[in-house]
mmCIF file as gemmi writes it, N, C-alpha and C atoms, coordinates in Angstrom:
data_model
loop_
_atom_site.group_PDB
_atom_site.id
_atom_site.type_symbol
_atom_site.label_atom_id
_atom_site.label_alt_id
_atom_site.label_comp_id
_atom_site.label_asym_id
_atom_site.label_entity_id
_atom_site.label_seq_id
_atom_site.pdbx_PDB_ins_code
_atom_site.Cartn_x
_atom_site.Cartn_y
_atom_site.Cartn_z
_atom_site.occupancy
_atom_site.B_iso_or_equiv
_atom_site.pdbx_formal_charge
_atom_site.auth_seq_id
_atom_site.auth_asym_id
_atom_site.pdbx_PDB_model_num
ATOM 1 N N . ASP Axp A 1 ? 0.618 -1.045 -0.006 1 0 ? 1 A 1
ATOM 2 C CA . ASP Axp A 1 ? 0.018 0.016 0.093 1 0 ? 1 A 1
ATOM 3 C C . ASP Axp A 1 ? 0.976 1.222 -0.097 1 0 ? 1 A 1
ATOM 4 N N . ALA Axp A 2 ? 1.702 1.321 -0.217 1 0 ? 2 A 1
ATOM 5 C CA . ALA Axp A 2 ? 3.062 2.196 -0.064 1 0 ? 2 A 1
ATOM 6 C C . ALA Axp A 2 ? 1.709 3.454 -1.976 1 0 ? 2 A 1
ATOM 7 N N . LYS Axp A 3 ? 2.301 5.025 -1.645 1 0 ? 3 A 1
ATOM 8 C CA . LYS Axp A 3 ? 2.256 5.587 -2.244 1 0 ? 3 A 1
ATOM 9 C C . LYS Axp A 3 ? 3.602 6.463 -2.676 1 0 ? 3 A 1
ATOM 10 N N . PHE Axp A 4 ? 3.817 7.265 -3.802 1 0 ? 4 A 1
ATOM 11 C CA . PHE Axp A 4 ? 5.075 7.907 -3.955 1 0 ? 4 A 1
ATOM 12 C C . PHE Axp A 4 ? 4.414 9.474 -4.333 1 0 ? 4 A 1
ATOM 13 N N . ALA Axp A 5 ? 5.41 10.586 -4.267 1 0 ? 5 A 1
ATOM 14 C CA . ALA Axp A 5 ? 5.089 11.445 -4.498 1 0 ? 5 A 1
ATOM 15 C C . ALA Axp A 5 ? 6.509 11.704 -4.983 1 0 ? 5 A 1
ATOM 16 N N . ILE Axp A 6 ? 6.482 12.864 -6.226 1 0 ? 6 A 1
ATOM 17 C CA . ILE Axp A 6 ? 7.397 13.312 -6.975 1 0 ? 6 A 1
ATOM 18 C C . ILE Axp A 6 ? 8.081 14.823 -7.217 1 0 ? 6 A 1
ATOM 19 N N . ALA Axp A 7 ? 9.035 15.172 -6.383 1 0 ? 7 A 1
ATOM 20 C CA . ALA Axp A 7 ? 9.638 16.748 -6.507 1 0 ? 7 A 1
ATOM 21 C C . ALA Axp A 7 ? 9.863 16.927 -8.4 1 0 ? 7 A 1
ATOM 22 N N . ILE Axp A 8 ? 10.05 17.964 -9.011 1 0 ? 8 A 1
ATOM 23 C CA . ILE Axp A 8 ? 10.751 18.768 -9.956 1 0 ? 8 A 1
ATOM 24 C C . ILE Axp A 8 ? 10.665 19.9 -9.436 1 0 ? 8 A 1
ATOM 25 N N . SER Axp A 9 ? 11.963 19.319 -10.239 1 0 ? 9 A 1
ATOM 26 C CA . SER Axp A 9 ? 13.1 21.474 -10.063 1 0 ? 9 A 1
ATOM 27 C C . SER Axp A 9 ? 14.129 21.828 -11.119 1 0 ? 9 A 1
ATOM 28 N N . THR Axp A 10 ? 14.625 22.541 -11.936 1 0 ? 10 A 1
ATOM 29 C CA . THR Axp A 10 ? 15.029 22.787 -13.375 1 0 ? 10 A 1
ATOM 30 C C . THR Axp A 10 ? 16.694 23.799 -13.163 1 0 ? 10 A 1
ATOM 31 N N . ASP Axp A 11 ? 16.352 24.278 -11.188 1 0 ? 11 A 1
ATOM 32 C CA . ASP Axp A 11 ? 18.007 25.023 -11.055 1 0 ? 11 A 1
ATOM 33 C C . ASP Axp A 11 ? 18.264 24.445 -9.544 1 0 ? 11 A 1
ATOM 34 N N . ASN Axp A 12 ? 18.01 22.697 -9.532 1 0 ? 12 A 1
ATOM 35 C CA . ASN Axp A 12 ? 18.377 21.571 -8.61 1 0 ? 12 A 1
ATOM 36 C C . ASN Axp A 12 ? 18.203 21.512 -6.769 1 0 ? 12 A 1
ATOM 37 N N . PHE Axp A 13 ? 16.458 22.336 -7.253 1 0 ? 13 A 1
ATOM 38 C CA . PHE Axp A 13 ? 15.419 22.505 -6.231 1 0 ? 13 A 1
ATOM 39 C C . PHE Axp A 13 ? 15.915 23.132 -5.234 1 0 ? 13 A 1
ATOM 40 N N . ALA Axp A 14 ? 16.52 24.558 -5.829 1 0 ? 14 A 1
ATOM 41 C CA . ALA Axp A 14 ? 16.121 26.27 -5.174 1 0 ? 14 A 1
ATOM 42 C C . ALA Axp A 14 ? 14.911 26.494 -5.202 1 0 ? 14 A 1
ATOM 43 N N . THR Axp A 15 ? 14.311 25.728 -6.674 1 0 ? 15 A 1
ATOM 44 C CA . THR Axp A 15 ? 12.261 26.086 -6.414 1 0 ? 15 A 1
ATOM 45 C C . THR Axp A 15 ? 12.155 24.852 -6.921 1 0 ? 15 A 1
ATOM 46 N N . THR Axp A 16 ? 11.531 24.148 -5.935 1 0 ? 16 A 1
ATOM 47 C CA . THR Axp A 16 ? 10.696 22.789 -6.017 1 0 ? 16 A 1
ATOM 48 C C . THR Axp A 16 ? 9.151 22.809 -6.4 1 0 ? 16 A 1
ATOM 49 N N . ASN Axp A 17 ? 9.17 22.037 -7.386 1 0 ? 17 A 1
ATOM 50 C CA . ASN Axp A 17 ? 7.509 21.909 -8.017 1 0 ? 17 A 1
ATOM 51 C C . ASN Axp A 17 ? 7.183 20.013 -7.98 1 0 ? 17 A 1
ATOM 52 N N . TYR Axp A 18 ? 5.788 19.992 -8.612 1 0 ? 18 A 1
ATOM 53 C CA . TYR Axp A 18 ? 5.504 18.269 -7.93 1 0 ? 18 A 1
ATOM 54 C C . TYR Axp A 18 ? 4.227 18.197 -8.736 1 0 ? 18 A 1
ATOM 55 N N . ILE Axp A 19 ? 5.081 16.669 -9.15 1 0 ? 19 A 1
ATOM 56 C CA . ILE Axp A 19 ? 4.329 16.223 -10.441 1 0 ? 19 A 1
ATOM 57 C C . ILE Axp A 19 ? 2.449 15.887 -10.066 1 0 ? 19 A 1
ATOM 58 N N . GLN Axp A 20 ? 1.876 16.161 -10.637 1 0 ? 20 A 1
ATOM 59 C CA . GLN Axp A 20 ? 0.489 15.761 -9.645 1 0 ? 20 A 1
ATOM 60 C C . GLN Axp A 20 ? 0.149 14.713 -10.528 1 0 ? 20 A 1
ATOM 61 N N . SER Axp A 21 ? -0.924 14.473 -9.52 1 0 ? 21 A 1
ATOM 62 C CA . SER Axp A 21 ? -2.044 12.898 -10.515 1 0 ? 21 A 1
ATOM 63 C C . SER Axp A 21 ? -1.8 13.001 -11.903 1 0 ? 21 A 1
ATOM 64 N N . ASP Axp A 22 ? -1.948 14.085 -12.473 1 0 ? 22 A 1
ATOM 65 C CA . ASP Axp A 22 ? -2.783 14.218 -14.567 1 0 ? 22 A 1
ATOM 66 C C . ASP Axp A 22 ? -1.202 14.263 -14.922 1 0 ? 22 A 1
ATOM 67 N N . ASN Axp A 23 ? -0.599 14.093 -14.118 1 0 ? 23 A 1
ATOM 68 C CA . ASN Axp A 23 ? 1.305 14.494 -15.531 1 0 ? 23 A 1
ATOM 69 C C . ASN Axp A 23 ? 1.31 15.27 -15.124 1 0 ? 23 A 1
ATOM 70 N N . THR Axp A 24 ? 0.977 16.38 -14.608 1 0 ? 24 A 1
ATOM 71 C CA . THR Axp A 24 ? 1.952 17.524 -14.896 1 0 ? 24 A 1
ATOM 72 C C . THR Axp A 24 ? 2.519 18.562 -13.607 1 0 ? 24 A 1
ATOM 73 N N . ILE Axp A 25 ? 2.963 19.756 -13.786 1 0 ? 25 A 1
ATOM 74 C CA . ILE Axp A 25 ? 3.657 20.376 -12.885 1 0 ? 25 A 1
ATOM 75 C C . ILE Axp A 25 ? 2.704 21.155 -12.117 1 0 ? 25 A 1
ATOM 76 N N . GLY Axp A 26 ? 2.863 21.016 -10.895 1 0 ? 26 A 1
ATOM 77 C CA . GLY Axp A 26 ? 2.198 22.222 -10.137 1 0 ? 26 A 1
ATOM 78 C C . GLY Axp A 26 ? 2.952 22.629 -8.871 1 0 ? 26 A 1
ATOM 79 N N . ALA Axp A 27 ? 2.992 23.858 -8.351 1 0 ? 27 A 1
ATOM 80 C CA . ALA Axp A 27 ? 4.047 24.492 -7.859 1 0 ? 27 A 1
ATOM 81 C C . ALA Axp A 27 ? 3.508 23.719 -6.511 1 0 ? 27 A 1
ATOM 82 N N . THR Axp A 28 ? 1.906 22.937 -5.979 1 0 ? 28 A 1
ATOM 83 C CA . THR Axp A 28 ? 1.441 22.142 -4.415 1 0 ? 28 A 1
ATOM 84 C C . THR Axp A 28 ? 1.246 20.923 -4.347 1 0 ? 28 A 1
ATOM 85 N N . LEU Axp A 29 ? 1.687 19.814 -3.308 1 0 ? 29 A 1
ATOM 86 C CA . LEU Axp A 29 ? 1.725 18.447 -3.404 1 0 ? 29 A 1
ATOM 87 C C . LEU Axp A 29 ? 0.495 18.274 -2.308 1 0 ? 29 A 1
ATOM 88 N N . GLY Axp A 30 ? -0.506 17.369 -3.549 1 0 ? 30 A 1
ATOM 89 C CA . GLY Axp A 30 ? -1.419 17.039 -2.38 1 0 ? 30 A 1
ATOM 90 C C . GLY Axp A 30 ? -1.76 15.615 -2.419 1 0 ? 30 A 1
ATOM 91 N N . ALA Axp A 31 ? -2.605 15.436 -1.207 1 0 ? 31 A 1
ATOM 92 C CA . ALA Axp A 31 ? -2.245 13.79 -0.852 1 0 ? 31 A 1
ATOM 93 C C . ALA Axp A 31 ? -3.419 13.302 -2.18 1 0 ? 31 A 1
ATOM 94 N N . GLU Axp A 32 ? -3.924 13.861 -2.823 1 0 ? 32 A 1
ATOM 95 C CA . GLU Axp A 32 ? -3.453 13.345 -4.312 1 0 ? 32 A 1
ATOM 96 C C . GLU Axp A 32 ? -2.467 12.75 -5.524 1 0 ? 32 A 1
ATOM 97 N N . ASP Axp A 33 ? -1.517 13.2 -5.412 1 0 ? 33 A 1
ATOM 98 C CA . ASP Axp A 33 ? -0.607 13.776 -6.063 1 0 ? 33 A 1
ATOM 99 C C . ASP Axp A 33 ? 0.772 12.223 -5.405 1 0 ? 33 A 1
ATOM 100 N N . PHE Axp A 34 ? 0.08 11.907 -4.263 1 0 ? 34 A 1
ATOM 101 C CA . PHE Axp A 34 ? 0.401 10.858 -3.778 1 0 ? 34 A 1
ATOM 102 C C . PHE Axp A 34 ? -0.056 9.604 -4.64 1 0 ? 34 A 1
ATOM 103 N N . GLN Axp A 35 ? 0.982 8.632 -5.268 1 0 ? 35 A 1
ATOM 104 C CA . GLN Axp A 35 ? 0.318 7.17 -6.366 1 0 ? 35 A 1
ATOM 105 C C . GLN Axp A 35 ? 1.295 6.343 -6.168 1 0 ? 35 A 1
ATOM 106 N N . THR Axp A 36 ? 0.249 4.868 -6.43 1 0 ? 36 A 1
ATOM 107 C CA . THR Axp A 36 ? 1.453 4.34 -6.24 1 0 ? 36 A 1
ATOM 108 C C . THR Axp A 36 ? 2.386 3.44 -7.186 1 0 ? 36 A 1
ATOM 109 N N . TYR Axp A 37 ? 3.298 2.386 -7.282 1 0 ? 37 A 1
ATOM 110 C CA . TYR Axp A 37 ? 4.521 2.422 -8.29 1 0 ? 37 A 1
ATOM 111 C C . TYR Axp A 37 ? 3.258 1.939 -9.449 1 0 ? 37 A 1
ATOM 112 N N . ALA Axp A 38 ? 1.977 1.389 -9.755 1 0 ? 38 A 1
ATOM 113 C CA . ALA Axp A 38 ? 1.776 0.629 -11.185 1 0 ? 38 A 1
ATOM 114 C C . ALA Axp A 38 ? 1.31 2.231 -11.536 1 0 ? 38 A 1
ATOM 115 N N . THR Axp A 39 ? 0.212 2.817 -10.255 1 0 ? 39 A 1
ATOM 116 C CA . THR Axp A 39 ? -0.309 4.186 -11.289 1 0 ? 39 A 1
ATOM 117 C C . THR Axp A 39 ? 0.413 4.98 -11.57 1 0 ? 39 A 1
ATOM 118 N N . TRP Axp A 40 ? 1.936 5.517 -11.082 1 0 ? 40 A 1
ATOM 119 C CA . TRP Axp A 40 ? 2.971 6.029 -11.593 1 0 ? 40 A 1
ATOM 120 C C . TRP Axp A 40 ? 3.233 5.416 -13.506 1 0 ? 40 A 1
ATOM 121 N N . GLY Axp A 41 ? 2.832 4.495 -13.766 1 0 ? 41 A 1
ATOM 122 C CA . GLY Axp A 41 ? 3.355 4.105 -14.098 1 0 ? 41 A 1
ATOM 123 C C . GLY Axp A 41 ? 4.47 2.405 -14.59 1 0 ? 41 A 1
ATOM 124 N N . GLY Axp A 42 ? 4.649 2.589 -13.406 1 0 ? 42 A 1
ATOM 125 C CA . GLY Axp A 42 ? 5.662 0.609 -13.021 1 0 ? 42 A 1
ATOM 126 C C . GLY Axp A 42 ? 7.314 1.161 -13.52 1 0 ? 42 A 1
ATOM 127 N N . ALA Axp A 43 ? 7.403 -0.312 -14.028 1 0 ? 43 A 1
ATOM 128 C CA . ALA Axp A 43 ? 8.944 -0.474 -14.882 1 0 ? 43 A 1
ATOM 129 C C . ALA Axp A 43 ? 8.942 0.806 -15.618 1 0 ? 43 A 1
ATOM 130 N N . SER Axp A 44 ? 8.086 1.089 -17.196 1 0 ? 44 A 1
ATOM 131 C CA . SER Axp A 44 ? 6.849 1.778 -18.524 1 0 ? 44 A 1
ATOM 132 C C . SER Axp A 44 ? 7.447 2.976 -17.903 1 0 ? 44 A 1
ATOM 133 N N . GLY Axp A 45 ? 7.363 3.855 -16.739 1 0 ? 45 A 1
ATOM 134 C CA . GLY Axp A 45 ? 7.012 4.997 -16.378 1 0 ? 45 A 1
ATOM 135 C C . GLY Axp A 45 ? 5.495 5.317 -16.813 1 0 ? 45 A 1
ATOM 136 N N . SER Axp A 46 ? 6.056 7.163 -17.173 1 0 ? 46 A 1
ATOM 137 C CA . SER Axp A 46 ? 4.808 8.157 -18.015 1 0 ? 46 A 1
ATOM 138 C C . SER Axp A 46 ? 5.45 9.457 -18.598 1 0 ? 46 A 1
ATOM 139 N N . ILE Axp A 47 ? 4.195 9.329 -19.053 1 0 ? 47 A 1
ATOM 140 C CA . ILE Axp A 47 ? 4.12 10.946 -20.444 1 0 ? 47 A 1
ATOM 141 C C . ILE Axp A 47 ? 4.147 12.072 -19.502 1 0 ? 47 A 1
ATOM 142 N N . LEU Axp A 48 ? 5.265 12.994 -18.84 1 0 ? 48 A 1
ATOM 143 C CA . LEU Axp A 48 ? 4.828 13.881 -17.89 1 0 ? 48 A 1
ATOM 144 C C . LEU Axp A 48 ? 4.389 15.183 -19.478 1 0 ? 48 A 1
ATOM 145 N N . THR Axp A 49 ? 4.067 15.955 -19.15 1 0 ? 49 A 1
ATOM 146 C CA . THR Axp A 49 ? 3.651 17.404 -19.933 1 0 ? 49 A 1
ATOM 147 C C . THR Axp A 49 ? 3.426 18.194 -19.332 1 0 ? 49 A 1
ATOM 148 N N . GLY Axp A 50 ? 3.83 19.493 -20.517 1 0 ? 50 A 1
ATOM 149 C CA . GLY Axp A 50 ? 3.702 21.606 -19.408 1 0 ? 50 A 1
ATOM 150 C C . GLY Axp A 50 ? 5.95 21.129 -19.074 1 0 ? 50 A 1
ATOM 151 N N . LEU Axp A 51 ? 7.233 20.078 -19.947 1 0 ? 51 A 1
ATOM 152 C CA . LEU Axp A 51 ? 8.273 19.789 -19.641 1 0 ? 51 A 1
ATOM 153 C C . LEU Axp A 51 ? 8.438 21.231 -21.339 1 0 ? 51 A 1
ATOM 154 N N . SER Axp A 52 ? 9.681 21.345 -20.49 1 0 ? 52 A 1
ATOM 155 C CA . SER Axp A 52 ? 10.336 22.162 -21.378 1 0 ? 52 A 1
ATOM 156 C C . SER Axp A 52 ? 11.916 21.399 -22.193 1 0 ? 52 A 1
ATOM 157 N N . PRO Axp A 53 ? 11.838 22.641 -23.517 1 0 ? 53 A 1
ATOM 158 C CA . PRO Axp A 53 ? 12.257 21.619 -24.271 1 0 ? 53 A 1
ATOM 159 C C . PRO Axp A 53 ? 13.805 21.919 -24.066 1 0 ? 53 A 1
ATOM 160 N N . ASN Axp A 54 ? 14.88 21.761 -24.052 1 0 ? 54 A 1
ATOM 161 C CA . ASN Axp A 54 ? 16.32 22.099 -23.869 1 0 ? 54 A 1
ATOM 162 C C . ASN Axp A 54 ? 16.579 22.683 -22.269 1 0 ? 54 A 1
ATOM 163 N N . THR Axp A 55 ? 16.448 21.574 -21.754 1 0 ? 55 A 1
ATOM 164 C CA . THR Axp A 55 ? 16.196 22.043 -20.309 1 0 ? 55 A 1
ATOM 165 C C . THR Axp A 55 ? 16.061 20.958 -19.167 1 0 ? 55 A 1
ATOM 166 N N . THR Axp A 56 ? 17.509 20.935 -18.307 1 0 ? 56 A 1
ATOM 167 C CA . THR Axp A 56 ? 18.11 20.301 -17.391 1 0 ? 56 A 1
ATOM 168 C C . THR Axp A 56 ? 16.788 19.897 -16.161 1 0 ? 56 A 1
ATOM 169 N N . TYR Axp A 57 ? 16.195 19.242 -15.817 1 0 ? 57 A 1
ATOM 170 C CA . TYR Axp A 57 ? 15.569 18.348 -14.563 1 0 ? 57 A 1
ATOM 171 C C . TYR Axp A 57 ? 15.974 17.779 -13.959 1 0 ? 57 A 1
ATOM 172 N N . TYR Axp A 58 ? 15.581 18.263 -12.214 1 0 ? 58 A 1
ATOM 173 C CA . TYR Axp A 58 ? 16.136 16.846 -11.199 1 0 ? 58 A 1
ATOM 174 C C . TYR Axp A 58 ? 14.7 16.334 -10.468 1 0 ? 58 A 1
ATOM 175 N N . ILE Axp A 59 ? 15.023 15.167 -10.353 1 0 ? 59 A 1
ATOM 176 C CA . ILE Axp A 59 ? 13.576 15.131 -10.106 1 0 ? 59 A 1
ATOM 177 C C . ILE Axp A 59 ? 13.965 14.001 -8.695 1 0 ? 59 A 1
ATOM 178 N N . LYS Axp A 60 ? 13.083 13.87 -7.452 1 0 ? 60 A 1
ATOM 179 C CA . LYS Axp A 60 ? 13.877 13.012 -5.898 1 0 ? 60 A 1
ATOM 180 C C . LYS Axp A 60 ? 12.061 12.76 -5.978 1 0 ? 60 A 1
ATOM 181 N N . VAL Axp A 61 ? 11.724 11.368 -4.927 1 0 ? 61 A 1
ATOM 182 C CA . VAL Axp A 61 ? 11.036 10.854 -4.816 1 0 ? 61 A 1
ATOM 183 C C . VAL Axp A 61 ? 10.457 10.14 -2.766 1 0 ? 61 A 1
ATOM 184 N N . LYS Axp A 62 ? 9.917 10.618 -2.457 1 0 ? 62 A 1
ATOM 185 C CA . LYS Axp A 62 ? 9.426 10.13 -1.003 1 0 ? 62 A 1
ATOM 186 C C . LYS Axp A 62 ? 7.975 9.049 -0.714 1 0 ? 62 A 1
ATOM 187 N N . ALA Axp A 63 ? 8.069 8.755 -0.137 1 0 ? 63 A 1
ATOM 188 C CA . ALA Axp A 63 ? 7.083 7.42 0.393 1 0 ? 63 A 1
ATOM 189 C C . ALA Axp A 63 ? 6.109 7.643 1.624 1 0 ? 63 A 1
ATOM 190 N N . THR Axp A 64 ? 5.139 7.377 1.26 1 0 ? 64 A 1
ATOM 191 C CA . THR Axp A 64 ? 4.145 7.374 2.297 1 0 ? 64 A 1
ATOM 192 C C . THR Axp A 64 ? 3.875 5.698 2.542 1 0 ? 64 A 1
ATOM 193 N N . GLN Axp A 65 ? 3.859 5.652 3.726 1 0 ? 65 A 1
ATOM 194 C CA . GLN Axp A 65 ? 2.56 3.999 3.501 1 0 ? 65 A 1
ATOM 195 C C . GLN Axp A 65 ? 1.72 4.114 4.587 1 0 ? 65 A 1
ATOM 196 N N . GLY Axp A 66 ? 0.93 3.916 5.234 1 0 ? 66 A 1
ATOM 197 C CA . GLY Axp A 66 ? -0.145 3.953 5.825 1 0 ? 66 A 1
ATOM 198 C C . GLY Axp A 66 ? -0.328 5.626 6.188 1 0 ? 66 A 1
ATOM 199 N N . GLU Axp A 67 ? -1.53 5.115 6.898 1 0 ? 67 A 1
ATOM 200 C CA . GLU Axp A 67 ? -1.927 7.259 7.802 1 0 ? 67 A 1
ATOM 201 C C . GLU Axp A 67 ? -0.548 8.015 7.987 1 0 ? 67 A 1
ATOM 202 N N . TYR Axp A 68 ? -0.078 7.262 8.977 1 0 ? 68 A 1
ATOM 203 C CA . TYR Axp A 68 ? 0.96 8.375 9.761 1 0 ? 68 A 1
ATOM 204 C C . TYR Axp A 68 ? 2.811 8.331 9.162 1 0 ? 68 A 1
ATOM 205 N N . THR Axp A 69 ? 3.393 7.119 8.26 1 0 ? 69 A 1
ATOM 206 C CA . THR Axp A 69 ? 4.55 6.964 7.79 1 0 ? 69 A 1
ATOM 207 C C . THR Axp A 69 ? 5.041 7.16 7.074 1 0 ? 69 A 1
ATOM 208 N N . GLU Axp A 70 ? 5.905 8.642 6.504 1 0 ? 70 A 1
ATOM 209 C CA . GLU Axp A 70 ? 6.095 9.523 6.053 1 0 ? 70 A 1
ATOM 210 C C . GLU Axp A 70 ? 7.989 8.818 5.413 1 0 ? 70 A 1
ATOM 211 N N . SER Axp A 71 ? 8.611 8.989 3.857 1 0 ? 71 A 1
ATOM 212 C CA . SER Axp A 71 ? 10.234 8.883 4.776 1 0 ? 71 A 1
ATOM 213 C C . SER Axp A 71 ? 9.864 10.378 3.767 1 0 ? 71 A 1
ATOM 214 N N . GLY Axp A 72 ? 11.563 10.95 4.185 1 0 ? 72 A 1
ATOM 215 C CA . GLY Axp A 72 ? 12.089 11.885 3.971 1 0 ? 72 A 1
ATOM 216 C C . GLY Axp A 72 ? 12.142 11.957 1.638 1 0 ? 72 A 1
ATOM 217 N N . TRP Axp A 73 ? 12.689 12.736 1.478 1 0 ? 73 A 1
ATOM 218 C CA . TRP Axp A 73 ? 12.661 12.757 0.133 1 0 ? 73 A 1
ATOM 219 C C . TRP Axp A 73 ? 14.33 12.407 0.16 1 0 ? 73 A 1
ATOM 220 N N . GLY Axp A 74 ? 14.061 11.278 -1.506 1 0 ? 74 A 1
ATOM 221 C CA . GLY Axp A 74 ? 15.146 10.22 -1.614 1 0 ? 74 A 1
ATOM 222 C C . GLY Axp A 74 ? 16.116 11.297 -2.262 1 0 ? 74 A 1
ATOM 223 N N . PRO Axp A 75 ? 17.259 10.651 -2.849 1 0 ? 75 A 1
ATOM 224 C CA . PRO Axp A 75 ? 18.509 11.813 -3.338 1 0 ? 75 A 1
ATOM 225 C C . PRO Axp A 75 ? 17.812 11.698 -4.551 1 0 ? 75 A 1
ATOM 226 N N . VAL Axp A 76 ? 18.33 13.506 -5.294 1 0 ? 76 A 1
ATOM 227 C CA . VAL Axp A 76 ? 18.112 13.624 -6.667 1 0 ? 76 A 1
ATOM 228 C C . VAL Axp A 76 ? 19.03 12.753 -8.238 1 0 ? 76 A 1
C-alpha cells in the first residue's frame, strides 16, 4: 500500500515543484499526488506534460505507507 510523490526542479531544488496526479507540474503537493508505483506507470514510466525543451530537470521521490508513515525525500 505504499504511495509515492515526485518532486521536480530545474534549479537543483532551489525551487521545487511537484508532479501532479494528472502528469502535469504544479507548485503544491496534495494527498492525491501520492500514487502507487503502478499508477505512476511502473517500470514503463509515464508521460509528463508541460516540460520545456533544452532544460535539465532534477527529480526526487518520497514514499508514504498507511496514514502516519512518510519518508524524507530521496536523492536526486
